[in-house]
DRENKOLVO-67396 format. One record per atom (N, C-alpha, C): x, y, z; residue in one letter. Coordinates in steps of 0.2 Angstrom, whole numbers, padded with zeros to 4 digits, always signed. Each point is the difference from the previous one (the first is absolute). Layout:
XYZa ...
! end
This chain:
-0641+0323-0186x +0006-0004-0001x +0006+0004+0004x +0000+0006+0000x +0006+0004+0004x -0001-0001+0007x -0007+0001+0003x +0000-0003+0007x +0002-0006+0002x -0002-0005-0004x +0002-0007+0002x +0008+0000+0000x +0003+0003-0004x +0006-0001-0002x +0004+0004+0008x -0002+0006+0001x +0003+0002+0007x -0003-0004+0005x -0005-0003+0001x -0001-0003+0006x +0004-0007+0000x +0002-0004-0006x +0004-0005-0001x +0008+0003+0002x +0001+0004-0002x +0007+0003+0002x +0001+0001+0006x -0005+0003+0004x +0001+0002+0007x +0000-0008+0005x -0004-0003-0004x +0000-0007+0005x +0006-0002-0002x +0004-0001-0005x +0005-0004-0001x +0006+0003+0005x -0001+0007+0001x +0006+0003+0004x -0001+0001+0007x -0008-0004+0002x +0001+0001+0009x +0003-0005+0002x +0005+0002+0003x +0005-0005+0004x +0004+0006+0003x +0005-0004+0006x +0003+0003+0005x +0008-0001-0001x +0004+0004+0001x +0007+0000-0001x +0002+0001+0009x +0001-0004+0004x +0003+0002+0006x -0005+0005+0005x +0003+0001+0006x -0004+0004+0003x +0006+0005+0004x -0002+0005+0002x +0006+0004+0003x -0002-0001+0008x +0006-0002+0003x +0001-0002+0006x -0001+0005+0005x -0006+0001+0004x -0001+0005+0006x +0006+0000+0004x +0002+0006+0000x +0005+0000+0005x +0002+0008+0002x -0001+0000+0007x -0001-0005+0005x -0007-0003-0001x -0002-0006+0004x +0004-0002+0005x +0006-0004-0003x -0001-0004-0005x +0007-0004-0003x +0004+0003-0003x +0005-0004+0000x +0007+0004-0003x +0002-0004-0005x +0001+0001-0006x +0002-0004-0005x +0006-0003+0002x +0001-0008-0001x +0008-0002+0000x +0005+0003-0003x -0001+0002-0007x +0006+0001-0003x +0000+0008-0001x -0003+0004+0004x +0001+0008+0002x +0006+0001+0003x +0002+0007+0001x +0006+0000+0003x +0000-0002+0008x -0007+0003+0001x -0001-0002+0009x -0001-0007+0001x -0004-0003-0005x +0001-0007+0001x +0006-0004+0000x +0004+0001-0005x +0007-0002+0000x +0004+0001+0007x -0001+0006+0003x +0004+0001+0007x -0004-0004+0004x -0007+0000+0001x -0002-0006+0005x +0002-0007+0000x +0001-0002-0008x +0003-0006+0000x +0008-0001+0003x +0003+0006-0002x +0006-0002+0002x +0002+0000+0008x -0004+0005+0003x -0001-0001+0006x -0002-0007+0004x -0005-0003-0002x -0002-0006+0001x +0005-0005+0000x +0004+0000-0007x +0004-0006-0002x +0007+0002+0005x +0002+0006+0003x +0005+0000+0005x -0002-0004+0006x -0007+0001+0003x -0001-0002+0005x -0003-0008+0000x +0002-0003-0005x -0003-0007-0002x -0006-0003+0000x -0004+0006-0001x -0008-0002-0001x -0002+0000-0008x +0004-0003-0005x -0001-0001-0006x +0002-0007-0002x +0001-0004+0004x +0002-0006-0001x -0003-0005-0004x -0008+0001+0002x -0005-0004-0006x -0001+0003-0006x +0001+0007-0001x +0000+0003-0006x +0004-0003-0006x +0004-0002+0000x +0005-0001-0006x -0004-0008-0003x -0001-0005+0004x -0003-0006-0003x -0007+0003-0002x -0004+0004+0003x -0005+0001-0001x -0001+0004-0009x +0005+0005+0001x +0001+0004-0008x +0002-0005-0004x +0003-0006+0001x +0003-0004-0006x -0004-0004-0003x -0007+0000+0003x -0006-0004-0002x -0007+0004+0000x +0001+0007+0000x -0003+0004+0000x -0005+0000-0008x -0007-0001+0001x -0004+0000-0007x -0006+0005+0001x -0003+0000-0006x -0006+0005+0000x -0005-0004+0000x -0006+0000+0003x -0005-0005-0002x -0002+0001-0006x -0002-0006-0003x -0002-0001-0007x -0009+0003-0002x -0004+0000+0006x -0006+0002+0000x -0001+0005+0006x -0004+0004-0003x -0003+0006+0006x -0002-0002+0006x -0003-0007+0000x -0002-0001+0007x +0005-0007+0003x +0006+0000-0002x +0005-0005+0001x +0005+0002+0005x -0001+0005+0004x +0005+0002+0004x +0001-0005+0006x -0003-0004+0003x +0000-0005+0006x +0004-0006-0004x -0002-0002-0005x +0004-0004-0004x +0006+0001-0001x +0002+0006-0003x +0007+0003-0003x +0004+0000+0007x -0002+0004+0004x +0004+0000+0007x +0001-0007+0002x -0004-0005+0000x +0002-0007+0003x +0005-0004-0004x -0001+0002-0006x +0005-0005-0004x +0006+0004-0002x +0001+0008+0002x +0006+0003+0000x +0004-0003+0007x -0003+0000+0006x +0002-0002+0006x +0003-0006+0000x -0005-0006-0003x +0002-0008+0000x +0006+0000-0004x +0000+0003-0006x +0007+0000-0004x +0005+0002+0003x +0001+0006+0004x +0004+0003+0003x +0003-0004+0007x -0004-0005+0002x +0002-0004+0005x +0003-0007-0002x -0001-0001-0007x +0003-0006-0003x -0004-0006+0002x -0006+0001+0001x -0005-0006+0001x -0002-0003-0005x +0002-0008-0002x -0003-0003-0005x -0005-0001-0002x -0005+0003-0005x -0008-0001-0001x -0002-0008-0001x +0005-0004-0002x -0001-0007-0001x -0004-0002-0006x -0001+0007-0003x -0005-0001-0008x +0004+0003-0004x -0002-0001-0007x +0002+0004-0005x -0003+0006-0001x +0003+0006-0003x -0001+0006-0002x -0001+0001-0007x +0006-0002-0004x +0000+0000-0008x +0004-0005-0001x +0002-0003-0006x +0004-0006-0001x +0003-0003+0006x +0005-0002+0002x +0001-0005+0006x +0002+0004+0006x -0001+0007-0001x +0002+0005+0005x -0006+0000+0006x +0003-0002+0008x -0005+0001+0004x +0002+0008+0004x -0006+0004+0001x +0001+0007+0002x -0007+0002+0001x -0001+0004+0004x -0005+0002+0004x -0003+0007-0006x -0004-0002-0002x -0004+0007-0005x -0009+0001+0002x -0002+0005-0001x -0007+0000+0003x -0004-0005-0003x +0001-0001-0007x -0005-0006-0002x +0000-0006+0004x +0006-0001+0003x +0000-0008+0004x -0004+0001+0007x -0001+0006+0002x -0003+0003+0007x -0007-0001+0000x -0003-0008-0001x -0009+0002-0003x -0003-0005+0005x +0004-0003+0006x -0004-0005+0004x -0005+0003+0005x +0000+0006+0001x -0006+0002+0005x -0004+0005-0003x +0002+0002-0008x -0006+0004-0002x +0001-0001-0008x -0005-0002-0003x +0002+0000-0008x +0002+0007-0001x +0005+0000-0007x +0004+0005-0001x -0005+0006-0004x -0007-0004-0002x -0004+0005-0002x -0004+0003+0004x -0001-0002+0005x -0002+0004+0005x +0004+0005+0004x +0007-0002+0001x +0005+0006+0003x +0000+0004-0006x +0000+0000-0006x +0001+0004-0006x -0006+0004+0000x -0006-0001+0001x -0005+0005+0001x -0002+0002+0006x +0001-0003+0006x -0001+0003+0007x +0006+0001+0004x +0006-0002-0001x +0006+0002+0005x +0000-0008+0003x +0003+0001+0005x +0001-0006+0005x +0001+0002+0007x -0003-0004+0006x +0000+0002+0006x +0006-0001+0005x +0001+0003+0005x +0006-0001+0003x +0001-0007+0002x -0007-0004+0004x +0001-0006+0002x +0002-0005-0007x -0002+0002-0006x +0002-0005-0006x +0007-0001+0000x +0003+0008+0000x +0007+0000-0002x +0005-0004+0007x -0003+0001+0005x +0003-0003+0006x -0001-0008-0002x -0006-0003-0002x +0001-0007-0001x +0002-0002-0007x +0002+0005-0004x +0004-0002-0006x +0009-0001+0003x +0001+0004+0004x +0006+0000+0002x +0003-0007+0005x -0004-0001+0003x -0001-0007+0005x +0000-0006-0005x -0004+0001-0006x -0001-0007-0004x +0007+0000-0004x +0002+0005-0002x +0007+0001-0004x +0006-0002+0005x -0001-0002+0006x +0006-0002+0002x +0004+0004+0006x -0002+0007+0000x +0003+0005+0004x -0002+0000+0007x +0004+0002+0005x -0001+0001+0006x -0004+0007+0001x -0005+0000+0003x -0005+0007+0000x -0002+0002+0006x +0002+0006+0002x -0004+0002+0006x -0004+0006-0003x -0006+0000+0002x -0005+0005-0004x -0005+0002+0007x +0000+0009-0003x -0004+0004+0007x -0005+0005-0003x -0006+0000+0002x -0004+0005-0001x +0001+0006+0004x -0001+0006+0001x +0001+0005+0003x -0002+0000+0007x -0007-0004-0001x -0002-0001+0008x +0003-0006+0002x +0004-0004-0002x +0004-0005+0003x +0007+0002+0002x +0003+0008+0000x +0006+0001+0001x +0000+0008+0001x +0006+0002+0001x -0001+0008+0003x +0006+0002-0005x -0001+0008+0000x +0006+0003-0004x +0006-0001+0001x +0001-0002+0006x +0007+0000+0003x +0002-0007-0002x -0004-0005+0001x +0001-0008-0003x +0001+0001-0007x -0004+0005-0004x +0002-0001-0008x +0008+0004+0000x +0001+0005+0003x +0007+0002-0001x +0005-0004+0001x +0000-0003+0006x +0003-0007+0001x +0002-0005-0006x -0005-0001-0002x +0000-0005-0007x +0003+0004-0005x -0002+0006-0001x +0003+0002-0006x +0008+0001+0000x +0002+0001+0006x +0008+0001+0002x +0003-0007+0000x -0004-0005+0001x +0003-0007-0001x +0000-0003-0006x -0005+0001-0005x +0002-0001-0007x +0004+0005-0003x +0001+0006+0002x +0005+0004-0004x +0008-0002+0001x +0000-0003+0008x +0007-0001+0001x +0001-0008-0003x -0003-0003-0003x +0001-0006-0003x -0002-0002-0007x +0003-0004-0003x -0002-0002-0007x -0003-0006+0000x -0003-0003+0005x -0004-0006+0001x -0006-0001+0003x -0002+0008-0001x -0007+0002+0003x -0003+0006-0003x -0006-0001-0004x -0002+0006-0004x -0008+0001+0003x -0002+0006+0000x -0006+0002+0001x -0005+0002-0007x -0005-0002+0001x -0006+0002-0004x -0005+0004+0005x -0001+0007-0004x -0007+0003+0004x -0005+0001-0005x -0005-0001+0003x -0006+0003-0004x -0005+0006+0004x +0001+0005-0005x -0003+0006+0003x -0005+0004-0005x -0002+0006+0003x -0006+0003-0005x +0004+0007-0001x +0002+0000-0007x +0003+0004-0003x -0003+0009+0002x -0005+0000+0000x -0004+0007+0001x +0004+0004+0007x +0001-0005+0005x +0006+0003+0006x +0006+0005-0004x +0002-0003-0005x +0006+0003-0002x -0001+0006-0005x -0007+0001-0002x -0002+0005-0005x +0000-0003-0006x +0001-0007-0002x +0001-0003-0006x -0006-0003-0003x -0002-0001-0005x -0004-0002-0005x -0002-0008+0002x -0006-0002+0001x -0001-0007+0001x -0002-0002+0006x -0002-0006+0003x +0000-0001+0007x +0004-0006+0002x -0003-0006+0001x +0004-0005+0004x +0005-0001-0005x +0007-0001+0003x +0006-0002-0004x +0005-0005+0005x +0003-0004-0004x +0006-0004+0003x +0008+0002-0002x +0004-0001+0004x +0007+0002-0004x +0005-0001+0006x +0006-0003-0001x +0006-0001+0003x +0002+0006+0004x +0002+0000+0006x +0003+0005+0003x +0008-0002+0000x +0005+0005-0004x +0007-0002-0002x +0004+0003+0004x -0002+0004+0005x +0006+0003+0005x -0004+0003+0006x +0005+0004+0004x -0002+0004+0005x +0006+0005+0002x -0003+0007+0001x +0005+0004+0002x -0001+0002+0008x +0001-0003+0005x -0001+0001+0007x +0000+0007+0002x +0004+0004-0003x +0001+0008+0005x -0006+0002-0003x -0002+0000-0006x -0005+0004-0003x -0006-0004+0001x -0001-0007+0002x -0006-0005+0002x -0004+0000-0008x +0004-0001-0004x -0003+0000-0007x +0001-0008-0004x -0005-0003-0003x +0000-0005-0003x +0000-0001-0008x +0003-0004-0003x +0000+0001-0006x -0005-0005-0004x -0004+0002-0004x -0004-0006-0004x +0003+0001-0007x -0001-0007+0000x +0005-0001-0008x -0009-0002-0003x -0002+0005-0003x -0008+0000-0002x +0002-0006-0008x -0005-0004+0002x +0000-0004-0008x -0004+0002-0005x -0003+0006+0001x -0005+0002-0004x +0006+0006-0004x +0004-0002-0002x +0007+0004-0003x -0002+0006-0005x -0006-0004-0006x -0003+0004-0005x -0004+0005+0003x -0002+0002+0007x -0003+0004+0004x +0004+0005+0004x +0005-0002+0005x +0002+0004+0004x +0007-0004+0001x +0007+0003+0001x +0006-0002+0002x +0000-0002+0008x +0005-0004+0000x +0002-0001+0007x +0000+0006+0003x -0002+0000+0006x +0000+0007+0005x +0000-0002+0007x +0003+0005+0004x +0001+0001+0007x -0008+0002+0002x -0001-0003+0006x -0006+0004+0004x +0000-0001+0008x -0002+0004+0003x +0001+0000+0007x -0003-0006+0003x +0003-0004+0005x -0002-0006+0002x -0007+0002+0005x +0000+0005+0002x -0006+0001+0003x -0007+0000-0005x +0000+0002-0006x -0004+0002-0004x -0001-0007-0004x +0005-0005+0000x -0001-0006-0003x -0004-0004+0004x +0000+0001+0006x -0003-0004+0006x -0008+0003-0001x -0001+0006-0001x -0007+0003+0000x -0003-0004-0007x +0004+0000-0005x -0002-0002-0006x -0002-0007+0000x +0005-0004+0004x -0002-0007+0000x -0007-0001+0006x -0001+0005+0005x -0005-0002+0004x -0006+0003-0001x -0003-0003-0006x -0005+0003-0004x -0004-0007-0001x -0006+0000-0002x -0005-0005-0001x +0000-0002-0008x +0001-0007-0001x -0001-0003-0007x -0008+0000-0001x -0003+0002-0005x -0007+0001+0001x -0003-0007-0003x +0005-0004-0004x -0001-0007-0003x -0001-0005+0006x +0003+0001+0005x -0001-0004+0006x -0001+0003+0007x +0000+0006+0000x -0003+0002+0007x +0005+0002+0005x +0006-0002-0002x +0006-0002+0006x +0006+0005-0003x +0005+0002+0005x +0005+0005-0001x +0006-0004-0004x +0003+0004-0002x +0005-0002-0004x +0006-0001+0004x +0006-0001-0003x +0006-0002+0005x +0008+0000-0005x +0002-0005+0004x +0007+0000-0003x +0002-0009+0001x +0005-0003-0003x +0003-0006+0001x +0006-0001+0000x +0004-0004+0003x +0007-0001-0001x +0000-0007-0003x +0005+0001-0005x +0000-0006-0003x +0009-0002-0001x +0000-0006+0002x +0008-0003+0000x +0000-0007-0001x +0006-0001-0003x +0001-0008-0002x +0000-0005+0006x -0004-0005-0001x +0002-0006+0004x +0006-0003+0001x +0001-0003+0005x +0007-0003+0002x +0002-0006-0006x -0005-0002-0002x +0001-0004-0005x -0005+0000-0006x +0002-0002-0005x -0002+0002-0008x -0009-0004+0001x -0005+0002+0000x -0006-0004+0000x -0002-0003-0005x -0003-0006+0000x -0002-0001-0006x +0007-0003-0005x +0004-0004+0003x +0006-0003-0004x -0003-0004-0006x -0004-0005+0001x -0002-0004-0004x -0007+0001-0004x -0005+0001+0004x -0008+0000+0000x -0002+0008-0001x -0004+0002-0003x -0004+0005+0002x -0007-0001-0003x -0005+0006+0003x -0007-0001-0003x +0000+0006-0003x -0003-0001-0007x -0003+0005-0005x -0005+0002-0001x -0002+0006-0001x -0007+0002-0001x +0001+0004-0006x +0002-0003-0006x +0000+0004-0006x -0006+0003-0002x -0006-0005+0001x -0006+0002-0002x -0006+0000+0007x -0006+0000-0001x -0005+0000+0004x +0000-0007+0002x +0003-0005-0003x -0003-0008+0000x +0003-0001+0007x +0005+0003+0004x +0002-0002+0007x -0006+0000+0005x -0004+0005-0001x -0006+0000+0004x -0003-0006+0001x -0002-0004-0005x -0004-0007+0001x +0006-0005+0001x +0006+0001-0002x +0005-0006+0003x +0000+0002+0008x +0000+0006+0002x +0002+0001+0007x -0006-0003+0004x -0006+0003-0003x -0005-0005+0003x -0002-0006+0001x +0003-0003-0005x +0000-0009-0001x +0005-0001+0006x +0006+0003+0001x +0004-0005+0004x -0002+0003+0006x -0004+0006+0003x +0000+0003+0006x -0007-0004+0003x -0005+0000-0005x -0007-0001+0003x -0002-0007-0003x +0002-0002-0007x -0003-0006-0003x +0003-0005+0004x +0008+0000+0000x +0002-0007+0002x -0001-0002+0007x +0000+0004+0004x -0003-0002+0007x -0006-0004+0000x -0005+0005-0004x -0006-0003-0001x -0001-0008-0003x +0006+0000-0005x -0002-0007-0003x +0003-0006+0004x +0006+0002+0004x +0003-0005+0003x -0003-0003+0006x -0005+0006+0002x -0006-0002+0007x -0007-0004-0003x -0002+0002-0005x -0005-0002-0003x +0001-0007-0004x +0005-0002-0001x +0002-0006-0004x +0003-0006+0004x -0001-0006-0003x +0003-0004+0004x +0007-0002-0001x +0004+0001+0004x +0008+0001-0002x +0002-0006+0007x +0002-0006-0004x +0004-0003+0005x +0007-0002+0000x +0004+0004-0005x +0007-0002-0002x +0002+0008-0002x +0007+0001+0001x +0003+0005-0004x -0001+0002-0007x +0000-0007-0004x -0001+0001-0006x -0006+0002-0002x -0005-0001+0004x -0007+0002-0002x -0001+0008+0003x +0003+0002+0003x +0000+0007+0001x +0004+0003-0005x +0005-0003-0002x +0003+0004-0006x -0004+0000-0005x -0004-0005-0001x -0006+0000-0006x -0005+0004+0001x -0002+0001+0006x -0005+0004+0000x +0002+0008-0001x +0006+0001+0002x +0003+0008+0001x +0001+0001-0009x +0003-0005-0005x +0002-0001-0005x -0004+0001-0006x -0006-0004+0001x -0004-0001-0005x -0004+0005-0002x -0001+0006+0005x -0004+0006-0003x +0004+0006-0001x +0005+0000+0000x +0005+0004-0001x -0002+0006-0005x +0000+0005+0000x -0001+0005-0006x +0004-0001-0004x -0003+0002-0006x +0004-0003-0007x +0006+0005-0001x +0000+0007+0003x +0003+0004+0000x +0006+0000+0005x +0001-0004+0004x +0004-0001+0006x +0007+0000-0001x +0002-0001-0007x +0007+0000-0002x +0004+0007+0001x -0005+0006-0001x +0000+0007+0000x +0001+0002+0007x +0000-0003+0006x -0001+0002+0007x +0005-0002+0003x +0004-0005-0001x +0005-0003+0005x +0006-0001-0005x +0005+0003+0000x +0006+0000-0004x +0007-0002+0003x +0003-0003-0004x +0007-0002+0002x +0005+0004-0003x +0005+0004+0003x +0003+0005-0002x +0008-0003-0003x -0001+0000-0006x +0007-0004-0004x +0005+0007+0001x +0007-0002-0002x +0006+0004-0001x +0002-0001-0007x +0000+0004-0004x +0001-0001-0007x +0006+0004-0001x +0005-0002-0005x +0005+0003-0003x -0001+0001-0007x +0001+0007-0005x -0001+0000-0006x +0006-0003-0005x -0002-0002-0005x +0007-0004-0004x +0006+0003+0002x -0001+0008-0002x +0007+0003+0000x +0003+0001+0007x -0003-0001+0005x +0003+0000+0007x +0002-0007+0002x +0000-0005-0004x +0002-0008+0002x +0007+0000+0002x +0005+0004-0002x +0007-0001+0001x +0000+0005+0005x -0003+0004+0003x +0002+0006+0006x +0000-0004+0006x +0005+0001+0004x -0001-0002+0007x -0006+0002+0004x -0003-0005+0004x -0005+0001+0004x +0003+0005+0006x -0003+0006+0002x +0001+0003+0006x -0001-0005+0006x +0003+0003+0005x -0001-0003+0007x -0007+0000+0002x -0005+0006-0002x -0005+0000+0003x -0005-0005-0005x +0002+0000-0007x -0004-0007-0004x +0001-0006+0002x +0008-0002+0002x +0000-0006+0002x -0004-0002+0006x +0000+0005+0006x -0003+0000+0006x -0008-0002-0001x -0002+0004-0003x -0008+0001-0003x -0001-0009-0003x +0004-0001-0005x -0001-0006-0004x +0000-0007+0007x +0006+0002+0003x +0000-0006+0005x -0005-0001+0005x -0003+0006+0002x -0006-0001+0004x -0005-0002-0003x -0002+0003-0006x -0006-0004-0002x +0001-0007-0002x +0007-0003-0003x -0001-0006+0001x +0001-0005+0006x +0002+0004+0006x -0001-0003+0007x -0008-0001+0002x -0003+0006-0002x -0007-0001+0002x -0005-0004-0005x +0003+0000-0004x -0004-0006-0005x +0001-0006+0002x +0007-0001+0001x +0001-0008+0004x -0005-0001+0007x +0000+0006+0004x -0002+0000+0007x -0009-0002-0002x -0002+0002-0004x -0007+0000-0003x -0001-0007-0002x +0005-0003-0004x -0001-0008-0002x +0001-0004+0006x +0003+0002+0005x +0002-0005+0005x -0006-0001+0005x -0005+0005-0001x -0007-0001+0006x -0003-0007-0002x -0003-0001+0006x -0004-0006-0001x -0006+0001-0005x -0002+0007+0001x -0006+0003-0003x +0002-0001-0009x +0005+0002-0001x +0002-0001-0008x +0000-0007-0002x +0001-0004+0004x +0000-0007-0002x -0006-0002-0002x -0006+0001+0004x -0007-0002+0000x -0002+0003-0008x +0002+0008+0001x -0004+0003-0006x +0005-0003-0007x +0007-0003+0000x +0002-0002-0006x -0004-0006-0003x -0001-0004+0007x -0003-0007+0000x -0008+0001-0004x -0002+0004+0003x -0007+0003-0002x +0000+0001-0008x +0002+0004-0001x +0002+0004-0007x +0001-0005-0006x +0005-0004+0003x +0001-0006-0006x -0005-0005+0001x -0004-0001+0004x -0005-0005+0001x -0006+0003-0006x -0001+0007+0000x -0005+0000-0003x +0002+0004-0008x +0006-0003-0002x +0002+0003-0007x +0001+0007-0001x +0004+0004+0006x +0000+0006-0002x +0000+0004-0005x +0005-0003-0005x +0002+0002-0006x -0007+0002-0004x -0004-0004+0000x -0004+0000-0005x -0009-0001+0002x +0000+0001+0006x -0006+0000+0005x -0003+0008-0001x -0005+0001-0003x -0003+0008-0001x +0000+0003+0008x -0002-0003+0004x -0001+0003+0007x +0006+0002+0003x +0006-0002-0002x +0006+0002+0003x +0003+0004-0005x -0002+0000-0007x +0005+0003-0004x +0000+0009+0002x -0005+0001+0002x +0001+0008+0004x +0006+0002+0003x +0003-0005+0002x +0007+0002+0005x +0007+0001-0005x -0002-0003-0006x +0005+0001-0004x +0000+0008-0001x +0008+0002-0003x +0001+0006-0001x -0002+0002-0008x -0002+0007+0000x +0000+0002-0007x +0006+0001-0002x +0002+0001-0007x +0007+0001-0002x +0002+0007+0003x +0006+0000+0001x +0004+0006+0001x +0004+0003-0007x +0001+0005+0000x +0006+0002-0005x +0007-0002+0002x +0004-0003-0004x +0006-0002+0001x +0004-0001-0005x +0007-0001+0001x +0005-0002-0007x +0000-0008+0001x -0002-0002+0004x +0005-0007+0002x -0007-0006+0001x +0002-0005+0002x -0004-0006+0002x -0006+0001+0005x -0005-0003+0000x -0004+0001+0005x -0002-0006+0003x -0001+0002+0008x -0003-0005+0004x -0008-0002-0001x -0003-0005-0002x -0006+0000+0000x -0005-0001+0005x +0002-0001+0004x -0007-0002+0006x +0000+0007+0004x +0004+0005+0000x -0002+0005+0004x +0003+0006-0003x -0003+0005+0004x +0002+0007-0002x +0007+0003+0000x +0003-0003-0004x +0007+0000+0001x +0004-0001-0007x +0005+0004-0002x +0005-0001-0005x +0005-0003+0002x +0003-0006-0003x +0006-0002+0001x +0007+0002-0004x +0004+0002+0003x +0003+0006-0004x +0008-0004+0000x +0003-0002-0006x +0005-0002+0001x +0005+0007+0000x +0007-0002+0003x +0005+0005+0000x +0002+0002+0006x -0001-0003+0004x +0003+0001+0008x +0006-0005+0001x +0004+0003-0003x +0007-0004-0001x -0003-0007-0003x +0002-0006+0002x -0002-0005-0003x -0006-0003+0002x -0005+0005+0004x -0006-0003+0003x -0005+0002-0002x -0006-0002+0001x -0007+0002-0001x -0002+0002+0006x -0006+0006-0002x -0003+0001+0008x -0006-0006+0001x +0001-0002+0007x -0004-0005+0002x -0007+0002-0002x -0004-0006-0003x -0006+0002-0002x -0005-0005+0005x -0006+0005+0002x -0003-0005+0006x -0006-0002-0006x -0003-0005+0003x -0007-0003-0003x -0005+0003+0004x -0006-0001-0004x -0007+0003+0001x -0002-0003+0009x +0004-0006+0003x -0002-0002+0005x +0003+0005+0006x +0007+0003-0001x +0003+0004+0004x -0005+0007+0002x -0002+0002-0006x -0005+0006+0000x -0007-0001+0005x -0002-0007-0001x -0007-0002+0003x +0002-0001+0008x +0006-0003+0000x +0003+0000+0009x +0001+0006+0002x +0002+0005-0003x +0001+0008+0003x -0007+0002+0002x -0005-0001-0006x -0007+0003+0001x -0002-0003+0006x +0000-0006+0002x -0003-0004+0006x +0002+0004+0006x +0007+0000+0000x +0003+0002+0006x -0002+0007+0002x -0002+0005-0006x -0002+0007-0001x -0006+0001+0003x -0004-0006+0000x -0007+0002+0003x +0000-0001+0008x -0005+0005+0002x +0000+0000+0007x -0001-0007+0004x +0002-0002+0005x +0000-0005+0004x -0007-0002+0001x -0006+0005+0001x -0005-0002+0001x -0005-0002-0006x +0002+0001-0006x -0001-0003-0004x -0003-0009+0000x +0003-0003+0005x +0000-0007-0001x -0003-0002+0006x -0003+0006+0005x -0004-0003+0006x -0005-0003-0001x -0004+0001-0005x -0007-0003-0002x +0001-0009-0002x +0006-0002+0000x +0000-0007-0002x -0001-0004+0007x -0006-0006-0001x -0002-0002+0006x +0003-0005+0001x +0005-0004-0002x +0003-0005+0001x +0005+0002+0005x +0002+0000+0007x +0004+0002+0004x +0006-0002-0002x +0003-0006-0002x +0005-0003+0000x +0003+0005-0006x -0004+0000-0006x +0003+0002-0006x +0001+0008+0000x -0005+0003+0004x +0001+0008+0002x +0008-0001+0003x +0002-0003+0005x +0006+0002+0003x +0006-0002-0004x -0001-0005-0004x +0004-0002-0007x -0001+0007-0004x -0004+0003-0003x -0001+0006-0004x +0005+0004+0004x -0001+0001+0007x +0003+0007+0004x +0008-0002+0000x +0000-0006+0002x +0008-0001-0001x +0004+0001-0008x -0003-0001-0004x +0002+0002-0008x +0001+0006+0000x -0004+0004+0002x -0001+0007-0001x +0005+0004+0004x +0002-0003+0008x +0001+0004+0004x +0007+0003-0002x +0000+0009+0002x +0006+0003-0002x +0007-0003+0005x -0002-0003+0006x +0005-0001+0005x +0005-0004-0003x -0002-0005-0003x +0004-0006-0004x +0004+0002-0006x -0001+0006-0002x +0003+0003-0007x +0006+0004+0002x +0006+0000-0005x +0005+0004+0001x -0001+0007-0001x +0005+0004+0004x -0002+0009+0001x -0001+0002-0008x +0002-0003-0004x +0001+0003-0007x -0007+0000-0004x -0002-0007+0002x -0006-0003-0004x -0007+0003+0006x +0002+0003+0005x -0004+0002+0005x -0003+0009-0002x +0006+0002-0001x -0001+0006-0002x -0005+0001-0008x +0002-0004-0004x -0003-0001-0007x -0007+0000+0001x -0001-0005+0005x -0008-0001+0001x -0003+0006+0002x +0004+0003+0006x -0004+0005+0004x -0001+0006-0006x +0005+0000-0005x -0001+0007-0004x -0006-0002-0004x -0002-0007-0002x -0007-0002-0005x -0004+0002+0006x -0001-0003+0005x -0006+0001+0004x -0001+0008+0001x +0005+0003+0002x -0002+0009+0001x -0003+0002-0007x +0003-0001-0006x -0004+0001-0006x -0007-0003-0001x +0000-0005+0001x -0009-0002+0001x -0004+0004+0004x +0003+0001+0006x -0004+0005+0005x -0001+0005-0002x +0005+0003-0004x -0001+0010-0002x -0005-0003-0006x +0002-0005-0003x -0008-0001-0007x -0006+0001+0004x +0000-0004+0005x -0006-0001+0004x -0003+0007+0002x +0003+0003+0003x +0000+0009+0003x -0004+0002-0006x +0004+0000-0005x -0002+0004-0008x -0007-0002-0001x +0000-0008+0000x -0007-0002-0004x -0005+0002+0005x +0002+0002+0007x -0006+0002+0003x -0001+0007+0002x +0004+0004-0004x +0000+0007+0001x +0002+0003+0007x +0005-0004+0005x +0003+0001+0006x +0007+0002-0001x +0002+0003-0004x +0007+0002+0001x +0002+0007+0002x -0006+0003+0001x -0001+0007+0003x +0001-0001+0009x -0003-0006+0002x -0002+0000+0006x +0006-0002+0004x +0005-0003-0003x +0006-0004+0002x +0005+0002-0003x +0005+0004+0001x +0006+0001-0004x +0007-0005+0002x -0002-0002+0005x +0007-0006+0001x -0001-0005-0004x +0007-0003+0001x +0002-0008-0004x -0005-0005+0003x -0002-0004-0004x -0003-0006+0002x +0004-0004+0006x -0003-0001+0006x +0005-0005+0005x +0003-0006-0002x 
! end
């Protein structure tokens, strides 16, 4: 009994509290020398990106979530709207929301590859430039570090092997928070703050740590530059991968729809719509979402900021542009003809209810909130979501239509040329998301780090 007690006591105490930072080669950011390096860099203007990053600095919530924590930290620091809710009514990037390219349980168990983090950054709407060490040079890397360190609109995430710094562990991700040019040292804002504090390292050594092979892919590690796009991506619509059901939905849209329209007799636009919508997966409503702007009851009497007004105006203008397309008119007519509200095959497009204090628009993924002055948020109906989906499908989706006059009519309806610029950007964002999901589905995200054309 005594031995069992001792064994239980030992097991209950088997844990770790931080690690001592091997120094050299690293220098603790909060040490006397670390502060001196910071002040030198600050005086030279190479800590501009630091302040936004430090404002959103977070600790990874799981031992293998370093890539997800680094990315959510950078996306939040760039004020990119995730287009989907985190908790309550709040939109905010969190590790738990970055699951499109790899299920969270897999990341929790095995971590995530460089290519998948790049893919997540693209699909989240950021502008991304990514390089493996065999696609760049240390001189180029130094220029990129300097670029991000002298701007608060561009941040860098590096993936490297800890062993080069004599640290415990293997592959790791963390943002680069600044650069001291005279000493040629970079600041690593280590998201594993339970293990090591932020620290300065020689840039040459950081390059060596990146210039290592990730055994899970057989490819070299590297770095990515993440910046805010010129326009907020996904103003009104976004694709969501909350669970693995997206895999079947993406397959249906990318593979099954082209096969269906080419194999079945379609002689009118309405018939094409019937073929597409009759087999929609039942969980389709979880895949494409309409992003509503809501205000809490206690905020009703607060004036809207210029940013909020601008965003709401753009959303309303975008919705108006969707509803003015010829394709929308066809979709609207078709859904009415099949009894959209009560017909089970089309009920999939209805939204699951979302929490709110106010009234709800019934037909799509949106809450209609009173309190924006004397106005309500414009509520879209399911037909505009369907329209956006059809526009987002690749043009070659319809190439199998045998009736040439009908094919030309369909091409005209989905043509980007005839769309207003705002709607073009929205459709392109959805197309990019679909293409990135296809890459992940086919496990090709590590082959191509660039954004879809």
